[in-house]
N, C-alpha and C positions, 0 to 999 in steps of 0.2 A: 456523562462524558460522551462526546461523539469523537469516533476514531475513524480514520481513514486508513485501511490496510492496502498497501502497494506491493504488486509483484513486478519486478523489471524483467521483460524478455526482450532482447535485442534491441529495437528501437522504439519499443512502446512500453507503457506503463499501464497495468491492470489494477484497477481501484475497487474496493468494497467499503461501504460504510456501515458502521455499526455503533449503536447508542446503548450505553448502560446507565440505567437510572433506577435507583432503589431496588437493585438487585435483579432488574428485569432487562432483558436484552430486546432491541428492535432493530430491525433492518430497513432504514429509510430507503425510499426510492431515490435514484440518481439518475440524472439525465445522460451520463456518460459512464461507461464501463472501461473504456480504455482510451489513452491519449497516446498518439503516435508523434514522433520526430520525423518528419517527412523527408528532411535534407541533412543528413548527418554532419556535412562539411560547412553548413551555413551557420554563421553567428545569428543572423536574423530570426531563422527557424529555431534556434535553441532558445532564444529570448521569447519568441511567440509561444513556445511550449511552455517555458516557465510561467509566463503571465497567464495563460490558460489554465494551468495547474493550480495557481495562486488564486485565480478568480473562482475556480471550481470550489476550493476549499473555503473561501470566503463566503460564497453564496449558501454553502451548506453549513457555515457556523462551525467547522471541524476544529476541535481543541487539539487533536493529536495526530500526526501522521506516523504511522508504523511501516518501515520498509523492511521487506524480507531482504536479510543480509545474504550476499553471494560470495562463495569463497574467491580469492584472489588467485590461487593456482590450483592446478589438478584438472580432472576429467570434467567437472561441473563448474569450472571457472567462469565469471561473469566476462563479458567481452567490455572493450573500451567504450563503446557507445552506451551501454547500460551504467558505466560508472560515470559517463558525463551526464546522463538523466539524473542519476542519484545525486551528484553534486549540484545540478540545477535545482533539484528540489530542496536540499539540504540548505542552500544558499538564500532561500526565501526567508527574509527577516521576520515575517508576522506568524511563521510556522514553528510548532514545537515538534521537531522530527527526532525519532528513535529508529535505530536499526536494530532488528529482532534476529539474533542468530539462531541457527538450527538447534543448538544446544538448549538454549533458553527456551525455545519452542517446544521441544520434547518435554523438557522438565515441567514446565506450566501446563502441557496437556496432560501429563501423567498425574499431577496434583490436582487438575480442574478439568476433566473430561468434557468434552463438549456436550451441552445439554440437548442438543438436537442433531439429527443426521444432516448432512450438508445437503442432501437431495430435497429435503423439506424446507430449505430456505427460500425457495424460489429464484435464487441466483443462477447464473449460467454455469456450466461445468469448468470453463476456463477462469472462472473467478475463485475456485476454492483456495488456493494458496493466499490470495490477498485477503480473504475472508478469514482464513485461519490466522494469519498474520495480526488482523484487526482484533480478533478474539484473545490472542496471546497478549496483546498490548493492553487490553481491558483488564484482564485478570492478573498482569505482573504488578 
């Protein structure tokens, strides 16, 4: 199964791909590490973002997209633009999208610790949350 982990920060989504086959994990190369919504008030830019994300998932034959869920209220609450991006991703009809809560993530990582340190993955430091989200989605 090929999973794309997604972390949404402000007006961008950070992506990490992870494949699980026969109990072995692989981290496929991806031409994009992040996608940005350049104009948050433009319907056309939102459509362009949605198309670019859908095309990326189609090109890499992603079977599941796992989005790191953000709180609605409180100190660490997600912003309006982030929720707009999340909705744009969730509304892509060809994708199987799951939200991964912090509680679920902690439980899965407790039961199935990561088999490798993040620093050994070859990914950039800013991709750690999206990679962890993809791992949790594979193990859940």
